N, C-alpha and C positions, 0 to 999 in steps of 0.2 A: 455079518456083511451088510445086511439091510439097515442095521442100526447105524453103521458108519456112514452109509450113503445118506441117511436121513439127517445126520448131524451136519453134512456138507451143505445141504440145500435148505434146511430149516434154520432160520436165524435164532440165536439164543434168546432167552426171555429178557424183557426189559430190565428186570431187577438185577440180572447178572451184569448188564452194562453199568447200571448205577453203582453196583457194588465195586466194579473195577475202577470206575472214575473216582469213587470215594477213596479207594485204597491209594490211587495215584496222588490225589490231593493230600491225603494224610502223609504219604511219604515225602511229598514236596515240602509240606510245612515243617515236618520233623527235620528234614535235611537242609532247610533254609534255601532251597533251590528255587522256589516259586513264591513271589511276593505279589499277592493278588491286588493289594492296594496300589502298589507301584504300577502294575499292569493297567489297572483301571485309570490311574492318573495319566499315564502315557497315552492311553487310547483316547481319553477325553481331550488332551492337548492336541493330539493329531486331528481329531474331529473338528475341534475349534479352529485350528489353523486352516483346515480344508474349507470349512464354511466361510472363513474370513476371506480367503483367496477367491472363492467363487463369488462372494458378494462384491469384492473390489473390482472384479472383472466384468460384472454384469449389472451394476447399479444403474438406475435410471432416474432422470430428473422427476421431481414430484410437485404437487400442488402446495400452495402456501398453507392450506388448512391441515395438511398431513405432516407438517414440520413440527418438531418439538417446540415448546414455548421459547427456549433459549435461542432458537434459530429464526424465530418470527420477528423480523425487523421492519419490513416495509410491506404493509398489507395491500398496497396498490399494485404490487407485482404478484400476479396470481399463480403463474406456472413457471416451470423451468428451473426450479430450485434444486440444489444438491441436497441429498439426504445426509444424515450424519455419517461421516466416514472416519471411523476410529483407527486410522492408520495414516501416518505422515506420508508414506509412499503413495497411498491412494489419493491423498489431498493434492500432492504435487503433480501426480499424473493427471488429475482433473484439469490442470491448466490447459491441456490440449483438447478439452471437450467444450461443447457449447452449453452454457447455462447462464444464470443471472449474474454471475460474478466474472465471466470471461473478460468483458470489457474493463472492469475495474482492475483485474489482475494485470492485463497486458499493457494498459496505458501507463501505469506507474512502474511496471517492471522495465519496459523499454526506456521510459524516461530516466530511471535510475541508471541504466547502462549508459545512456547518452551523457548524463552528467559525470559519470566516472571517466568516460573518454575525454570530455571537455576539461575536467579538472586535471587529468594526467597531462594533457597537452599544455594547458595554461600554466600550471605550476612548475613545469619542467623548463620554462624559459630561463636562460642563464642571466638575463638582465634584471630579473626580479630579486629584490633583497629578501632576507629572511622575514623581516617584519611584514612586508607586503604579502609574502606567501602565507603567513599566519592569518592575516586579515582576510584574504580571499579564501583561505582554507576553511575558515569558520563558516563562510557561506556555502562552500561546496559540501562540507561535512553535513551541515543542516539539511541541504537539499537531498543528498544521497541517503541519509538516514531516514528522512521523511518519506521519500518515494519507496525506499526499500522496505521499511516497516509497513507501509500501506499495502504494498503488493503481497508481503508475507501474511498480513492479517487476512486479506481477502482470499488467500490461498488455503489457509489452515483453520479458519474460524469455524468450519463445519466439523472439525475433528472431535471436539467435545466441548462441553460448557466451560470447563476449567481452562482449556487451551484458548478458547475463543475470548474469554475475559482477559487473559494475560496478553494476548496479541492486540486486543482492542486498546488496552492501556499503552502498549508500546507504540501503537499507531498514533494516538493522541499526543504522546510525548514527542514523537517525530515531528508533528505539526508545530509544536512549541519550539523545537530546536530549529526548524526552518525559519520561523519568524525571528528568533534571536539571531541566527546566522545572517539573515538578510539585513538586519540593523547594523551589524558590525562594520562592514566596509563602507556603507553610506555615511555613518557617523564619523568614521576614521578620516575619510577624505573630505567630507563636508565641513568638519571643524578641524581641519588639518593643522592650522596655525593657532588654534584656540584650545589649549589643553584642558582648562577648567570645565567648560560646558561639555566637552567631549567625554571627560571622565564621569561627570554627573549623569549624562544621558546613558552612557554605557552601563553604569551601575544600576540605574532605574530599569533599563531593559532587562538586565540580568535578573533583577528581583522579580519583575513581572513574568519572565520566562520560567523561573523556578516555581513561582506561585502557580502558573498554568500547569506545569508538570505535576505538582502536588495535587491539584484538583483533578488532573487526568487519572491519577492513581486511585481516586475514590471509586469504589466498586459500583455504586449506583450511577456514576457519571456516564457509563456506556449503555445504560438502558434506553430503549427506544423512546420512552416518554420524555427523556431529557435531551432530545435532539436539538431543540431550539436553544437550550442552555449551552450545549456544546458549541453551537455556531456563535452564540453571543460572546462566550469567553474568548474565543480566538479572534473574532471580529474586533472586540474591545482591545485586545493585545495588539493587533495589527494597526488599529486606528490611533494608538498611542504615538505612532510615528508622526502624526500631524503636528504635535507640539514642537519637536526639533525642526521640522520642515518650515513652520511659520517663523520660528526663531531665526533660522538662517535667512529666510526671505526678507524679514524686516531689517536685520542687521546688515545684509549684503545687497539687498535690492532684489526685486522679482526677476529682473533680466538676468542678473548673475546667478540667481537660484536655478533658472531654467537652463542657462548655457553652461554653467560650471558644475552645478550640483545635480544635474539631470533630474530636476524636479518634475518635468513632464513625464519622464519614464517612471518616476516613483508614483505619480498620481495614477498613471495607467496600470501599474502593477497593483496598487491598492484597489482600483476599480475592478480589476479582474478577480482578485481574491474575494471582495465583497459580493460580487455577482455570483461567484461560485458558491459562497456560503449561503446566499439566498436561495439558489437552486436546491442546495442540500437541505436546508431547513424547511422549505415549503414543499419539497418533493414534487417539483415541476419538471417534466410535463406529465408524469404518470398519475398525478392527482386528478388531472382533467381527462385522462385516457386510461382508466383502470383496466389492467389486463392486456393493454395494447403495447406496453413497453417492456414486457417480461424478458424476451430474448431480443436484444437490441438490434440484431441484424438477421435477416433471413434470406435464403437463396441457395443456389446450388454450389456456391463457393464459400459457404459459411465458415469453413475452417480457417480462412485467411482474414476473418473479420478483425481480429485483434490488431493485426499489423496495420490495417487501413486506419483504424482509429488512432493508433499511435503515430502514424505518419502525419495525420491531421494535427495532433497535439504538438508535434515538433516543427510545424510550419513557421511559427513565430521566430524560432531560432534561425531557420533558413532565410526568412525574409530580412532579418536583421544583420546576419553575418555572411550572406551569400547573395546570389542574384535572385530576385523575385521570380525569374523565369523558371527556376528549378521547382519551386512549389507549385507554380501554375502547370508545368508539364506533369508533375506527379498527380495533380487533380484530374487533368485531362486523361492521362493513361489509366488511372483507376476507374474513371467513368466508362472507358471503352473495354477494359479488361474484365470488369466486374459489373456488367450492365443489369444483372438481375437482383441487385441488393435492394433491400428495403430497410433503410436506416431508421431506428426508433430508439434514440438515446434515453437512458434513465437519468434521473437527477444526479446520482452519485457519479456516473460516468462523465456527465457534463462538468461536474465539480472537479474531477480529476484532470480533464483536459484544460480547464481554466487555471488550475494550480500550476501545471507544467508551463503553460503559456506565460503566466505571471512570473514564474521563476526565471525563465529565459529573458523576459523583458527586463527584469531586475539585473540580471547578469550583464545585459547590454548597457544598462545605465551606469553600473558601477565601473565597468571597463572604460566608459567614456570619461568618468571622473578621474580614474587612474591615469588615463592618457593626458588629460588636462594638467594634472599635477606634475607629470613628467615633463611636460612642455614648459610650465611656469618655473619649475625648480623648487628649491627649498624656500622656507619662509624668510623674508628679508627683514622683518621687524620683530622685536620681541613680543611675547604674548601679553596683550593688554586687554584681553576680552573680559567682558562682564556678563552677568546673567540677566541684566535688565533688557527687556524687549523694547 
């Protein structure tokens, strides 16, 4: 009786536990009911997934010096950078958080949406011919692809080095497509009655655009030290439009170039693009205020900052196609509704705003050219143009 009670209250010896566990494991292995490697692999996957979800939900912005080398692009921006986020879900979720890329993402994202809306409305007009839709469609496709790829790049470039390089190439290809698309309607309407120079200029623009895309696909082209080269390539491509513009002005006269070919709007567009490229290449203003332009807006309503910057970038379209009072009222309302903002734009954000402004200015110019052509009608004389200036 005493021995039975002792067995109830005194635990068995450790070696008996080990012996029993060993027997169970042997039985499991022999019967193929327990696969330890599979269990370990499953447990590791679950632990990795758990850690990833915790990291995605709790990541914080970090200092430039704590970034891996492939994320170190602008050393004048000290803090507020996203760490590597090896998940597309986490990258897209970061759109709604404040960091150094917030303004870059939202400016071109809303600009892309705006151009999709404008293109849908404009190209759905029943009075437009298929040829006119294709001409304007080239411009709209270039603008939408450029703005969309830019927004996507700034969203996911922190995913990994491989993904960052891929979307960087797509971003630069989008810029080349925007420049090509901008040339098409201007050359089409500018040399409407002169087939030979129109064909030659369109062919040259296509060759330059393809060359720019090929250069953009070069791996080293996206490295920070080639920032000036990138700006130079696209500035040269854009400035190539000076040749057909001067050709038209000499052959048709400067007055007709301004009134019929919207040369003034073309010059304004080029000036905005060049100004934006200079901000981008020289890294102004953060070059003169290191660490002061990291988070471009601060205040108690910082979560609305992207929308305000996007509204500013869309003001040129409002001024050109609507009442200037609308843009003025928007500025007044924003100053009263968000009085605690401290705006500190980065060079890349200024570049984005100027790109959108230039694209809308160009859209206004080519629509004026199309309206003039509709008013004048078809060409009344056969094509006798020459390439001589």
